[in-house]
N, C-alpha and C positions, 0 to 999 in steps of 0.2 A: 714143651711150653713151643707157643704159636704167637707171633707178631705181622699183625699186619699193619703195612705202611702204604700209605697212596700213593708217594715218590717213591724213587729209585737212587737209591745211596750212590753217590756223595749228592748233596746237594744246601744250597744258603737255605739260610731261615735267618730275621730281622730278628737280631741280639745285641748282645752288647760284645760278646763271646769274653768278656771275663769272668772266672771263676776263683773263689775266694780259697784259698789251702786248707779249710778247713775240712777237704774233702780227702784229701791227702791220705790218711790212714782207710780209710773207707777203698777207697780205690787201691789202694796197695795189698788190703784182705783177700782183693777180687785176682790179683795178683795182675795189676796192672799198674806196668810203670809209664807215669805221663810223661816223664824226659825221654822217649821213647820219640815223642812227635814234636820235639824242640820246643816248646814252646816260650814264650815271653814270659819273663819272672818277674812280676810288679810289686814296688812295697811302697810308691810313694803317691799321695793323691793332691791333685790342685783343683780348687773349684773359682768360678770366674761368676762376678755378676755382668748384668747386658753391658756397661761399660767396660769392662775389661779390670774392673778391683777384683784383687785376686788376693786368695788367702792357700797356703799350703799345707800339710801334715804328713807326717809319716802313716803308714798303715801297718798295726801291727804285728796282725796275722800274715797280714800280704795272698797275695794272690799268682794266679799263670793267666794269660792272655792265649786262647787256642780256638779254632773257626770252628764254627760247628760243620764244616764242609767235612772236612777233617776228621775230628772229633765223631763226629756222630757214626761217619764210616769206617771209624777204629774199633768203636765200642759195636756196631755191627755184627763186621767179623771176628771180635773176639768172641759174639753169643752165638752167632752160627759153629765156630769149634766147641765149645761148648754145648752144642747139642739143639738151640734155640731153631726149630723152621720161618724163616723169613720169608712172607710173601707182599713180595711188593708191588709196584704199580696195583695193589688191592685196597680198596675205604672197606670199613663197613659202615653201609647205608642206613641198616636199622637192626634193632635188639628189641629181642623180647623172653621174658621171665618166665619159665612157667613151671611147677612141680617141680621146683631146685634149681634148675637145668636152665642156660642161656642159647637164645638159638639165634645164631648172629643171618643175616643176609649181607652179601659179599657184593660185590661190583661187578664183578667177574659172572655173575648169576649163581654161584654157589652158594650152600648154606654149608655152617660151618655149627656143631652143638659141641658147649664146654657148661666146666660147672662155675668157673671164676673167669668172671672179664675184670681186667687193669685198664682203665681210661687216662692217658700218658699221651694225648693226642695235642697239648697244647693250650693256650689261650682261649680260641675258639670254631666248635663245628656245627654241624648240624647236628648230628648226637646234642648237644645242649635243649638244643628246638623239641628234640622229641623225649629228654626229660622232663619237659618242664621245667627247666630249671630257671630259675628266677633272675638274674642279670640280665639273659639271654634278649628278655624280654624289653630289656629299657636300652636306649641308644646310649651309646660313648662317644665323648668326642673328639678321644686320641686317635692318632696316626701315626707309625711308625714308620721310620726310613732310615737306609741301610744302605752302605758303602764300603768297599775297601777299597785302599789308597797305599801310596808309598809319600811316604812326609818323612821329612828332618825332622825327627822329635823323641825325644827318648824314651829307650824302653822299659824301664823300671818304672815308668808314671802313668797313671787315669787321669783323665782329663774330663772334666764337666765343665762345660760354659754356657751359662744362662741366656734365653734371649724373653724378647717378648713373647708369655705363653707358651713354653718350648724348652727344653734342656738339650743338649746336643755332649754323648761323650766320646772319648779317641784316647784308644791303649794299644800296644801292641801286641799282635798275634807271631804265629809261624814265619818263617820264609821272607825276614825284613818286611811285614806287609804291619798294615792297621786295620783295625775296625772303625768305623767312625758313623754313630747313627744315633738319631735324633727323633726325640719324643714332642710332636706341638698337637695344633687342634685342627679341624676340621675349617675353623671361621675362616684361622689364617691363611689356609690354602684356597680356600673360598677366594679371600679378598687380594689375594696374590694375583690366585687364576691357572698357577703350576707349581710346579716342584721348583725347578730352576726359579723363575721370579718370585717365590718367599726364599729360598736361600740370600737373593741379592738384594733383595728389600729388608727384609726382616732379623733372617741369622748373621749377617754380613755386620750388623750392626756395632757385633760384640767383636772386639779386635781378632782376638784369637780364631774365631772363627772365619774372619775376612781374610786370613793369613792363608787360613787351610784351604778353604776354595778356589784363591789366589793361587797360590803355592806349591797343592798336594797333588800327583798324581791319579788321576780316579780311574781304578782296572774294572769296574764296573762299566757296560753299553748305557744301563740305564740301573736306579736304584732298587735296590730290594722293599719296597712296601706291603703296609700290613694296614687294616684301620678295624676299627669297632673295637679295639685296647681296653678292655675292663676291668675296673683296678678293685671293684665291688663285691664287699663278701661269698665265699660259694662256700658249697658242702664239698666234704672230702670222700660221702657215698650220696650217691643217689640212685635209688630204685634196687640196692644190693650191686651198682657200678662200684669196685672201688676205683676213686682215683689220686692219683696224684701227681708233680710238679704245677705246671701252670694249670692245668684242668682243676686241681682243687685250692687253688689259690695263687694270685700274682701279684707278687710284693713290683712297688713301683721301681722302676728303672734308674731314676735317682739313686738308691741304695743300692746296684749295682750288686746282688747278690741272691737273683732268680736261678740261677742251673746250681748252685748248691746246693738252696735250699728240694730244689728240684731230687737231687740227686739223696737228699736228706730223707724226704720223703718214698721214698723209695726202697732205702733201706730201714725204715722203719714198715713199712707200709709187710714188706717180704718177711720180716722179724716173727709180727702175728701174720699171715700166709703159713711158715712152717708148722704152726700151732696148729691152726687150722687141718693141713693136711695132716699133721702126726695124731688127730680127733681131739685132742684137747682143749677143741673150740666149736661151736657153736658156730652156724653163719652168722645168726644176731650176733654173738658173743664178739666173734672177729671183726664184724661194723661196728661194735660199739667201742671196742677196745683201740681200734685202727683210730678213730673218731675221736678219741680222748687223747691218744698218746699226739694225732694233728694238731689239737689244739693247743696242747702244754707244750710244744716245738714251735709252734708259728705263728697264732692266731694274735699276740704280742707285736711279735717281728712287723705282721701284715700293717697291723696299727699304726705302729709307729710310721711303716714307710706311708701309708695315702696320709697320714699329719706331714710328715713332712714335703710331699708333692704338694699341698695344699700352698706350703707357705714360697715354692717357688715359680718360677714362672711369669711373675708379676713384678715388673719392672724396679719401682719403688721399696718395696718388702723386703727382693731378692740383694737389691743394695746397702740396704740396713741390714741384713743378715749376717751378709757376706764382710760386709763392716766389724759389726758386732765381735762374728765366731774368727777375726782375726787373733785378737786380745782374748780368747777365749781356749785358749788347747783344749782344755780339758773336757771344754764341753762339744769340741770335735770329736772329742777319742769317746765320749760315753756314747754322741749319737750314733758313732758307728758298731759301738757294742754291742747297740739297742739292736740294730739291723743285720747284723752277725752273727752267725754261730760259734760254737766250738767245736772243735775236732771231734771226730766223730769215728 
């Protein structure tokens, strides 16, 4: 098995860095003890409206916080020890499928031929353009910003703070640090003129966020930023490329479960790939079986995520929803169940 990575491990990514405990049995089956990384253990949830109206709830399954900087590097080293060849600072610039083979053109000028290609490249890449994926042709209004911070905040709590046209999350990761990231719109950024002005003028209207910007120690000189984040429906197979993780479908950050879904989709794909390699599937049977399994596992969760996303970010509606759900704890629990899976 070969992995092409355009960057070099370790590196930071825009990500909420919270993972539902549903992934633990799968990780254990691979011989991965996540406790080695000393993650934060998280079992409480806080949601606030733009004015600071708050509701809290327990997380039935719970989760853990670990930075992508640490986790991805750890998993890459595990993969190397298992025999995976990793080419760092090497991007796939072009691919062609012909006569049941893929020919990859790499950024170092070399070519690579293979029977199977798995696209786990995240939210968006130029390969999406080459594959003529529909979502790629439509502009998305969303911008994501992430920091690591030091802050006086409970380590067992993940909080989601709403503001006009966006929301921010904070939760503990390793080494007494916290991941603080938010999703907003280009319109917010354009109106403010800069990220700093936007944080001061718009995000800080929420008193919880105002306290973070005033009291936290920000550990990045500049935040990690991404744009064109699309939550539109995608396909998990394109021109025989098998897609998983965010490349196959991106759940809204509001639901806080993208990393667990990415791991689960990788397991589902692997289960079908084993049958293909053993000769039990043809290529078309592999693609059909994987698509069916993926949709059964994630299609509803992604739809619910888009519906939830549409309800937040508008101040008056968010105030109403937070006030309502404060008196409906069963409703909060049901919503969490709809956007999270079971242990796998």
